[in-house]
FITIVO-675394 format. One record per residue (C-alpha): residue number from 1; z, y, x. Coordinates in steps of 0.02 Angstrom, whole numbers, plus 50000, padded with zeros to 5 digits. Layout:
N
    k      Z      Y      X
  NUM      Z      Y      X
...
***
This chain:
293
    k      Z      Y      X
    1  49054  49903  50547
    2  49089  49812  50384
    3  49233  49872  50276
    4  49354  49775  50168
    5  49376  49838  49990
    6  49534  49824  49886
    7  49587  49893  49718
    8  49752  49965  49657
    9  49810  49899  49489
   10  49879  50021  49358
   11  50038  50109  49404
   12  50083  50240  49273
   13  49913  50289  49205
   14  49967  50206  49043
   15  50083  50065  48991
   16  50005  49900  49046
   17  50077  49729  49003
   18  50072  49573  49110
   19  49922  49487  49027
   20  49812  49637  49067
   21  49876  49650  49245
   22  49840  49466  49274
   23  49666  49483  49199
   24  49627  49631  49311
   25  49684  49538  49467
   26  49575  49389  49422
   27  49430  49507  49387
   28  49451  49585  49559
   29  49448  49414  49641
   30  49296  49358  49543
   31  49205  49521  49579
   32  49221  49506  49767
   33  49363  49625  49807
   34  49461  49579  49962
   35  49633  49635  49906
   36  49741  49688  49758
   37  49879  49818  49773
   38  50030  49870  49669
   39  50122  50036  49682
   40  50310  50035  49716
   41  50393  50167  49607
   42  50540  50172  49488
   43  50507  50322  49378
   44  50400  50478  49360
   45  50463  50630  49267
   46  50472  50818  49281
   47  50286  50851  49310
   48  50244  50912  49135
   49  50200  50739  49073
   50  50308  50615  48977
   51  50420  50508  49086
   52  50344  50342  49137
   53  50365  50202  49261
   54  50279  50042  49320
   55  50341  49863  49321
   56  50443  49809  49472
   57  50325  49798  49620
   58  50388  49638  49701
   59  50407  49541  49539
   60  50229  49589  49493
   61  50163  49535  49664
   62  50247  49365  49643
   63  50161  49346  49476
   64  49994  49397  49548
   65  50016  49269  49686
   66  50020  49134  49553
   67  49864  49190  49459
   68  49750  49223  49609
   69  49690  49112  49751
   70  49594  49215  49878
   71  49632  49402  49877
   72  49759  49479  49993
   73  49907  49557  49902
   74  50020  49702  49945
   75  50129  49846  49890
   76  50051  50018  49907
   77  50173  50049  49985
   78  50347  49974  49972
   79  50483  50105  49985
   80  50613  50045  50111
   81  50746  50152  50025
   82  50740  50056  49861
   83  50813  49892  49926
   84  50929  49843  50068
   85  50822  49804  50219
   86  50875  49621  50232
   87  50843  49588  50048
   88  50674  49674  50055
   89  50625  49562  50201
   90  50683  49407  50104
   91  50583  49459  49952
   92  50426  49490  50055
   93  50444  49320  50140
   94  50457  49235  49970
   95  50302  49324  49902
   96  50204  49276  50058
   97  50256  49095  50032
   98  50208  49097  49847
   99  50039  49171  49889
  100  49999  49046  50025
  101  50005  49178  50161
  102  49910  49318  50074
  103  50038  49459  50081
  104  50023  49616  50185
  105  50192  49702  50200
  106  50152  49887  50178
  107  50301  50002  50201
  108  50343  50186  50182
  109  50493  50301  50166
  110  50465  50361  49987
  111  50448  50539  49924
  112  50477  50557  49736
  113  50644  50647  49722
  114  50657  50619  49533
  115  50660  50430  49547
  116  50781  50431  49693
  117  50901  50538  49592
  118  50882  50440  49430
  119  50924  50273  49511
  120  51056  50335  49631
  121  50953  50304  49788
  122  51004  50418  49934
  123  50865  50537  49984
  124  50953  50621  50130
  125  50897  50578  50307
  126  50747  50490  50230
  127  50653  50459  50392
  128  50808  50405  50488
  129  50844  50279  50351
  130  50664  50217  50364
  131  50676  50197  50552
  132  50827  50081  50539
  133  50760  49985  50389
  134  50589  49960  50467
  135  50665  49892  50627
  136  50769  49767  50530
  137  50628  49712  50414
  138  50498  49683  50548
  139  50620  49585  50657
  140  50678  49475  50513
  141  50498  49439  50461
  142  50461  49391  50641
  143  50595  49255  50629
  144  50731  49341  50728
  145  50917  49336  50698
  146  50963  49517  50672
  147  51127  49607  50695
  148  51120  49793  50670
  149  51261  49918  50660
  150  51161  50070  50611
  151  51208  50227  50522
  152  51123  50169  50361
  153  51084  49985  50390
  154  51211  49852  50436
  155  51166  49670  50466
  156  51277  49535  50542
  157  51178  49388  50611
  158  51052  49395  50468
  159  50909  49270  50465
  160  50776  49225  50337
  161  50797  49048  50272
  162  50692  48952  50234
  163  50601  49016  50386
  164  50437  49104  50343
  165  50282  49002  50379
  166  50209  49151  50472
  167  50246  49332  50511
  168  50156  49427  50374
  169  50053  49574  50439
  170  50132  49745  50428
  171  50057  49909  50369
  172  50133  50083  50368
  173  50085  50218  50244
  174  50104  50400  50295
  175  50071  50517  50439
  176  50239  50594  50483
  177  50268  50594  50672
  178  50437  50504  50668
  179  50377  50375  50542
  180  50225  50339  50651
  181  50328  50332  50811
  182  50442  50201  50733
  183  50305  50093  50658
  184  50145  50105  50760
  185  50209  49997  50904
  186  50225  49852  50781
  187  50103  49866  50634
  188  49930  49793  50614
  189  49875  49923  50487
  190  49896  50107  50444
  191  49856  50175  50270
  192  49823  50348  50200
  193  49817  50412  50020
  194  49653  50493  49968
  195  49723  50670  49956
  196  49766  50671  50142
  197  49584  50668  50197
  198  49500  50753  50049
  199  49435  50592  49968
  200  49273  50601  50067
  201  49219  50516  50227
  202  49185  50680  50315
  203  49371  50721  50307
  204  49427  50555  50379
  205  49387  50573  50566
  206  49510  50716  50595
  207  49654  50620  50516
  208  49600  50462  50605
  209  49603  50553  50772
  210  49784  50605  50738
  211  49827  50421  50716
  212  49738  50379  50879
  213  49845  50508  50966
  214  50003  50444  50883
  215  49961  50267  50941
  216  49940  50327  51119
  217  50107  50419  51114
  218  50187  50260  51049
  219  50113  50159  51192
  220  49991  50066  51079
  221  49805  50043  51103
  222  49729  50134  50952
  223  49600  49994  50934
  224  49741  49874  50889
  225  49789  49969  50730
  226  49665  49948  50587
  227  49638  50093  50468
  228  49651  50085  50279
  229  49601  50229  50164
  230  49629  50247  49978
  231  49483  50320  49880
  232  49489  50394  49704
  233  49337  50339  49603
  234  49288  50391  49427
  235  49199  50266  49315
  236  49079  50348  49190
  237  49157  50519  49216
  238  49336  50457  49213
  239  49465  50451  49074
  240  49587  50580  49138
  241  49714  50446  49186
  242  49732  50517  49361
  243  49765  50700  49392
  244  49637  50769  49511
  245  49658  50900  49647
  246  49527  51025  49700
  247  49549  50979  49883
  248  49514  50795  49847
  249  49387  50782  49705
  250  49357  50608  49634
  251  49204  50511  49686
  252  49077  50459  49555
  253  49059  50270  49547
  254  48872  50280  49578
  255  48910  50351  49750
  256  49032  50214  49799
  257  48918  50104  49904
  258  48861  50250  50010
  259  49039  50315  50029
  260  49103  50144  50084
  261  48970  50142  50220
  262  49014  50320  50272
  263  49201  50281  50280
  264  49165  50128  50386
  265  49061  50236  50502
  266  49205  50362  50509
  267  49325  50227  50568
  268  49399  50147  50411
  269  49418  49959  50414
  270  49472  49951  50232
  271  49452  50056  50075
  272  49571  50034  49928
  273  49492  50106  49772
  274  49600  50196  49645
  275  49501  50191  49483
  276  49497  50308  49334
  277  49502  50223  49213
  278  49583  50067  49286
  279  49532  49925  49171
  280  49460  49751  49189
  281  49291  49819  49137
  282  49300  49957  49267
  283  49341  49832  49404
  284  49198  49717  49357
  285  49076  49863  49348
  286  49090  49889  49536
  287  49039  49712  49583
  288  48863  49756  49641
  289  48925  49904  49744
  290  49040  49803  49857
  291  48980  49752  50031
  292  48984  49568  49981
  293  48933  49598  49800
***
């Protein structure tokens, strides 16, 4: 089975300005990557490092849509708590239009308590809030008129206008049972961060089997939900931009081609590489290791 390969652009490894982000996205496209991804966070602090934050996810994706032509684009993943559900759906529809139908709407519930607190975003009942927001977002993107009198989400005959040219594909990030129960009946993709399977293909089947079981409980054929796995890769020994964890050691770049094949064999349809360092040069250095390189 062949595997698609994407790359995550810098998040908070260092401060990166727009010209460099645009250059990296173009480099990814020219090098044969299938997709480019942007993290959705507001702020990091309280972990022993200086406080830092990335550019706004959706604004950045709109800019990337204008400077690329082929690659799929997406948030990795968009936190449904950061924006009202109807406005998030409108924003996603606009980015899909600007990109010519290249957006994948990847959603999650969020987790970083520091950024929630700093920006006044409620963190209580996090999964319940996700359940309501996800329902509203996916229905709006499907072209429905949506009225919803939920505990956390209220919509009154909402509709996306102009109407989206298509229903952008959906992806969910995470493995919580309630999050999966709410999303697996409707998504095309499921994504996992590299820590959750040990950053090696031999750890992926057990997690993948849990998703199969969650699909079956949700009444969905597991074969209908494609699997996406992030993979931490060090270029030339890395630059220390990403903190590593003993249970998920980074992969050396020279091993990437073999690991992509192993992940495909283990059931992954897509691998999104998280590079250390993440630079234009690092992206271009992987060209010959990609399946279509």
